[in-house]
C-alpha positions in Angstrom: 18.1 -8.7 17.9 20.1 -10.8 15.5 23.3 -9.2 14.3 23.4 -7.9 10.7 25.0 -10.4 8.3 27.1 -10.0 5.2 25.2 -12.1 2.6 25.8 -12.9 -1.0 22.6 -14.0 -2.8 23.8 -16.0 -5.9 22.1 -16.5 -9.2 18.7 -15.2 -8.4 16.3 -13.6 -10.9 16.4 -10.0 -9.6 13.3 -8.0 -10.3 13.7 -4.3 -9.2 11.3 -2.0 -11.0 12.8 1.2 -9.4 16.1 0.5 -11.2 14.6 -1.3 -14.3 16.3 -4.6 -13.4 14.8 -7.9 -14.5 17.5 -10.4 -15.0 19.6 -13.1 -13.3 22.1 -11.4 -11.0 23.9 -11.6 -7.7 23.1 -9.3 -4.7 25.8 -8.5 -2.2 24.7 -7.3 1.3 27.3 -5.7 3.5 26.7 -4.2 6.9 23.0 -4.2 6.5 23.0 -2.4 3.1 22.9 -3.3 -0.5 26.5 -3.2 -1.7 26.3 -4.4 -5.3 23.9 -6.0 -7.8 25.6 -7.6 -10.8 26.5 -10.9 -12.3 29.2 -13.2 -11.0 30.1 -11.4 -7.7 32.9 -13.2 -5.9 32.9 -13.1 -2.1 35.9 -11.2 -0.8 36.2 -13.0 2.6 34.8 -15.8 4.7 32.6 -13.5 6.7 30.1 -13.5 3.8 27.3 -16.1 3.9 26.8 -17.3 0.3 23.2 -18.4 -0.4 22.3 -20.0 -3.7 19.0 -18.7 -4.8 19.0 -20.2 -8.3 15.5 -20.5 -9.6 14.2 -18.0 -7.1 13.1 -14.4 -7.6 14.9 -11.7 -5.6 12.9 -8.4 -5.1 13.0 -5.3 -2.9 11.3 -6.0 0.4 7.6 -6.0 0.1 5.8 -3.0 1.7 2.2 -3.1 3.0 0.8 0.4 3.5 -2.5 -0.7 5.2 -2.1 -2.9 8.3 -4.0 -3.1 11.6 -1.6 -4.2 14.4 -4.3 -3.5 17.1 -1.8 -2.7 19.8 -2.3 -0.8 22.0 -5.8 -1.6 23.2 -6.8 -4.7 21.2 -4.1 -7.2 21.9 -6.5 -10.1 21.9 -6.8 -9.6 18.1 -3.2 -8.9 17.2 0.0 -7.5 18.7 3.0 -5.8 17.3 5.0 -9.0 17.8 2.5 -11.4 16.1 1.6 -8.9 13.4 5.3 -8.3 12.5 5.9 -12.1 12.5 3.0 -12.5 10.1 4.5 -9.7 8.0 7.9 -11.5 7.9 6.3 -14.8 7.0 4.4 -13.1 4.1 7.6 -11.4 2.8 6.9 -7.9 4.0 9.9 -6.0 5.3 7.9 -2.8 6.0 4.4 -2.2 7.2 2.4 0.9 7.9 -0.2 0.6 10.7 -3.5 2.3 10.9 -4.2 4.6 13.9 -7.5 3.1 15.1 -6.0 1.7 18.3 -7.1 2.4 21.9 -6.1 5.0 22.6 -6.0 6.2 18.9 -2.8 7.5 17.4 -3.8 11.1 17.5 -0.9 12.9 19.1 2.8 12.7 19.3 2.8 11.1 22.7 0.8 8.1 21.3 3.2 7.9 18.4 6.1 7.7 20.9 4.3 5.1 22.9 3.7 3.0 19.8 7.2 3.3 18.6 8.6 2.2 22.0 6.6 -1.0 21.7 7.7 -1.4 18.1 11.4 -1.1 19.0 10.9 -3.7 21.7 8.8 -6.2 19.7 8.9 -5.5 16.0 10.7 -7.8 13.5 10.2 -5.6 10.5 10.2 -1.9 9.7 7.0 -0.4 11.1 5.6 3.1 10.5 2.3 4.6 11.5 -0.4 6.8 10.1 -1.8 9.4 12.5 -5.5 10.4 12.9 -6.8 13.2 10.8 -9.2 14.2 13.6 -8.9 13.8 17.4 -10.1 10.3 18.3 -11.1 9.8 14.7 -14.4 11.4 15.6 -14.5 13.9 12.8 -14.9 17.0 14.9 -11.5 18.6 15.4 -8.2 18.3 13.5 -5.2 16.8 15.3 -2.0 18.8 15.6 -1.0 17.7 12.1 2.0 20.0 11.9 3.6 18.5 15.1 2.7 15.0 14.0 4.2 15.5 10.6 7.5 16.3 12.1 7.7 12.8 13.6 9.8 10.5 11.5 7.5 7.5 12.1 4.3 9.2 10.8 3.9 8.6 7.1 0.3 9.9 6.5 -3.0 10.9 8.0 -6.1 8.8 8.1 -9.2 8.3 10.3 -9.1 4.8 8.9 -12.6 3.2 9.3 -14.3 6.6 9.6 -14.7 9.0 6.8 -14.3 12.7 7.5 -18.0 13.7 7.0 -17.8 17.5 7.2 -16.5 19.0 3.9 -15.0 22.1 5.5 -13.0 20.0 8.0 -11.8 17.8 5.1 -10.7 20.8 3.1 -8.8 22.1 6.2 -7.2 18.7 6.7 -6.1 18.5 3.0 -4.6 22.0 3.2 -2.7 21.3 6.5 -1.4 17.9 5.3 -0.2 19.6 2.1 1.6 22.3 3.9 3.4 19.6 5.9 4.2 17.5 2.9 2.3 14.4 4.1 -0.3 12.4 2.2 -3.9 12.4 3.3 -5.3 8.8 3.2 -9.0 9.0 3.8 -11.4 6.1 4.3 -13.9 6.9 1.5 -16.7 4.6 2.7 -19.3 4.9 5.4 -18.2 3.5 8.7 -21.5 2.6 10.4 -20.2 4.6 13.4 -20.1 8.0 11.8 -23.1 8.0 9.5 -24.1 10.2 6.5 -27.6 10.2 8.1 -26.3 12.3 11.0 -25.2 15.3 8.8 -26.8 17.6 6.4 -26.1 17.5 2.6 -24.7 21.0 2.9 -22.2 19.9 5.5 -21.4 16.6 3.7 -20.8 18.1 0.3 -22.9 15.6 -1.7 -26.2 13.9 -1.8 -25.7 10.6 0.0 -26.9 7.2 -1.2 -27.6 4.2 1.0 -25.2 3.3 3.8 -22.0 1.7 2.5 -22.7 2.9 -1.0 -21.0 6.3 -0.9 -17.4 5.5 -1.7 -17.4 7.1 -5.1 -19.2 10.2 -3.7 -16.5 10.8 -1.1 -13.8 10.2 -3.7 -15.2 12.7 -6.1 -15.8 15.2 -3.3 -12.2 14.9 -2.0 -10.7 15.1 -5.5 -12.7 18.4 -5.9 -11.3 19.7 -2.7 -7.8 18.8 -3.7 -8.2 20.7 -7.0 -9.6 23.8 -5.4 -7.2 24.2 -2.4 -4.5 25.8 -4.4 -1.9 23.9 -2.5 0.7 22.6 -4.9 2.0 19.9 -2.5 -1.3 18.1 -1.8 -1.5 14.4 -2.1 -4.5 12.1 -1.6 -4.0 8.4 -1.3 -7.4 6.6 -1.4 -7.6 3.5 0.6 -9.1 0.2 -0.6 -11.1 1.4 -3.6 -13.8 -1.1 -4.6 -16.3 0.4 -7.0 -16.3 0.8 -10.8 -17.5 4.4 -10.4 -14.5 5.1 -8.0 -12.1 3.8 -10.6 -13.7 6.0 -13.3 -13.3 9.2 -11.1 -9.7 8.4 -10.3 -8.9 7.5 -13.9 -10.3 10.9 -15.0 -8.4 13.0 -12.6 -5.3 11.0 -11.9 -3.1 12.7 -14.5 -3.8 16.4 -13.7 -3.8 15.8 -9.9 -1.7 14.2 -7.3 -3.9 11.2 -6.6 -2.8 7.6 -5.8 -4.9 4.7 -4.6 -4.8 1.1 -3.4 -6.8 -2.1 -3.7 -7.0 -5.2 -1.6 -6.7 -8.8 -2.7 -10.2 -9.6 -1.4 -11.7 -6.8 -3.5 -9.7 -8.0 -6.5 -10.6 -11.6 -6.2 -14.0 -11.9 -4.4 -17.5 -10.6 -5.2 -20.5 -10.3 -3.1 -21.7 -13.8 -4.0 -18.6 -15.5 -2.7 -19.0 -18.0 0.1 -15.9 -19.1 2.1 -15.0 -22.6 3.4 -17.3 -22.1 6.3 -20.3 -21.3 4.1 -20.2 -17.6 5.0 -20.0 -14.4 3.0 -17.0 -12.4 4.3 -17.9 -9.2 6.0 -15.5 -6.3 5.1 -15.7 -2.6 4.8 -15.9 -1.6 2.0 -18.2 -4.5 1.3 -17.5 -7.0 -1.4 -19.0 -5.7 -4.6 -20.5 -6.9 -7.8 -18.7 -9.0 -10.5 -18.7 -5.8 -12.7 -17.0 -3.8 -9.9 -14.4 -6.6 -9.5 -13.6 -6.6 -13.2 -13.3 -2.8 -13.2 -10.8 -2.7 -10.4 -8.8 -5.5 -12.1 -8.8 -3.4 -15.3 -7.7 -0.4 -13.2 -4.9 -2.5 -11.7 -3.5 -3.6 -15.1 -3.9 -0.1 -16.7 -1.9 1.6 -13.9 -4.9 3.5 -12.5 -4.4 1.6 -9.2 -0.9 2.2 -7.7 -0.8 -0.2 -4.8 -1.9 -3.6 -3.6 -2.4 -3.5 0.2 -3.7 -6.2 2.4 -5.9 -4.1 4.9 -4.8 -6.8 7.4 -7.6 -6.5 9.9 -7.4 -9.2 12.6 -10.3 -10.1 14.8 -11.1 -12.7 17.4 -13.7 -15.4 16.6 -16.1 -13.7 19.0 -15.5 -10.4 17.1 -16.4 -11.9 13.8 -19.5 -13.7 15.2 -20.6 -10.2 16.5 -20.2 -8.8 12.9 -16.9 -7.1 13.0 -15.8 -6.3 9.4 -12.3 -7.2 8.1 -10.1 -10.0 7.1 -6.4 -10.8 7.6 -3.9 -10.7 4.7 -0.3 -10.4 5.5 0.4 -14.1 5.0 -1.7 -14.6 1.9 -1.4 -11.4 -0.2 1.7 -12.3 -2.2 0.6 -15.9 -2.9 -2.8 -14.6 -4.0 -1.3 -11.9 -6.3 1.1 -14.4 -7.9 -1.5 -17.2 -8.3 -4.5 -15.2 -9.4 -3.0 -12.1 -11.0 0.5 -12.7 -12.2 0.3 -16.3 -13.4 -2.9 -15.7 -15.5 -1.2 -12.6 -17.0 -3.5 -9.9 -15.6 -0.3 -8.1 -14.4 3.3 -8.9 -14.8 5.6 -9.9 -11.9 7.5 -6.7 -12.3 4.2 -4.7 -12.1 3.2 -6.7 -9.0 6.5 -5.7 -7.3 6.0 -2.1 -8.4 2.6 -2.1 -6.6 3.8 -4.0 -3.6 7.1 -2.4 -2.9 8.4 0.4 -5.2 5.2 2.5 -5.3 4.3 2.3 -1.6 7.9 3.4 -0.7 7.6 6.4 -3.1 4.1 7.4 -2.1 4.7 7.4 1.6 8.4 8.5 1.4 9.9 5.6 3.3 13.2 3.7 2.8 12.9 0.6 0.6 11.3 -0.3 -2.7 14.6 -0.6 -4.4 17.8 -2.6 -4.4 20.0 0.4 -5.2 23.5 0.1 -3.7 23.7 2.1 -0.4 20.1 1.5 0.6 19.0 -0.7 3.5 19.1 -4.4 2.6 15.4 -5.1 2.8 14.9 -8.1 0.4 12.2 -10.6 -0.3 13.1 -14.0 -2.0 10.2 -15.8 -3.7 9.8 -19.3 -5.0 7.4 -18.8 -7.9 6.8 -22.6 -8.2 6.1 -23.4 -4.6 2.6 -24.8 -4.2 0.9 -24.4 -0.9 -2.5 -24.5 0.7 -3.8 -21.7 2.9 -4.3 -23.0 6.4 -5.3 -20.3 9.0 -4.2 -22.7 11.8 -0.6 -22.4 10.6 -0.6 -18.6 10.6 1.8 -16.4 12.7 -1.1 -13.9 13.1 -3.2 -14.4 16.3 -6.3 -14.2 14.2 -7.9 -16.7 11.8 -10.4 -14.5 9.9 -9.3 -15.3 6.3 -11.8 -15.9 3.5 -9.0 -17.8 1.6 -8.7 -20.7 4.0 -8.3 -23.9 1.9 -7.2 -22.1 -1.3 -4.5 -23.8 -3.3 -1.8 -21.2 -4.3 1.5 -21.3 -6.3 4.2 -18.8 -5.3 5.4 -18.0 -1.8 8.1 -16.1 0.1 11.0 -18.4 1.2 13.2 -15.7 2.8 12.7 -12.3 4.2 15.7 -10.0 5.0 15.3 -6.8 7.0 18.3 -4.4 7.1 20.7 -7.4 6.4 19.0 -9.7 9.0 17.3 -12.8 7.9 14.0 -12.7 9.8 12.2 -15.6 8.0 13.7 -18.6 6.2 11.7 -21.4 4.6 8.6 -20.6 6.5 10.3 -20.3 9.9 10.3 -16.8 11.5 13.6 -16.4 13.3 12.6 -13.7 15.8 15.1 -11.3 17.5 
């Protein structure tokens, strides 16, 4: 591992929503931590590397709360090493991985196994979610209390599988609340655990067609949250994609502890989109109508949606040919957000950083999301004017399943700093 550096970032445009900073300033990093943010900082000794970032934007390190690293069990798709390299390339200093590995992350022993691998191979900060139910099979709750006590576990999710049984979901929400952890359900049919296999009474709503029940799950789970009587409950809904879902969240967001995320592909693509290969991307939730896309864009700009997350889901070419749902996003998310949302004025840059750094840190209670002196020096430096073309063959990720191949973007990370270490510079990942 590279040693921590003392760094002075000079003359950058600092955007730090957590501390209401949006101005040209210097950032001093000492011993891996933010030491000072102010104008005209003078280096006190020769041990400080001075980097002129004039014309660049300096922000708290980006945080992606929805990433599939695939290891252990599916290393042909992605590994901790290649996934964290992709994160560094994309400007993410912290990522949170989903628990649908093989074996799944459903007990403390699996968390420890994962973190051992992370410590050996990871280039960025990596946390994990743990399964709500054993094996993500929706039958029995995991030992949520014991898992909650592990510092690397940030939330509970069965990821691609919804929790079908309403009584089990209520128990999960209550237990997560008692242990001060968010519950982050996948509120869409999985194709593996089907609404057709359970009665309406057990499910808690009258189901619609397969892959059309997102809003039903969301409304059901909001109702559970309101009725549990647990003051500490917190639901974070993954990758919302429907107009109706946004309406439910908008209605209940203020009186309840609800947060949610959206992906770039659901913000930018609708069900009619055809990629460079002439194919319609297969994802779960599916790409929706133009009306749904407009609704979630409105929800983003209005503050109904708290987080932009990639749902980085790497697959091999054979996986995709066989119909596996999911796209990769760690290396494209920032460029897409700047080009298609910030530059056209749908959201401000400050709001983009709020949703890609500050809010994820707050929601999942992890370090980062701020340039406050004394905090770890996780920093992303962005060239807002850098024009580049998405080329999947140039990715750090092992996988190539991006629907944005060939897109022309403007705005890209040029440096990623993790705890005072420069892990990516001008497109080159520096490694350990």
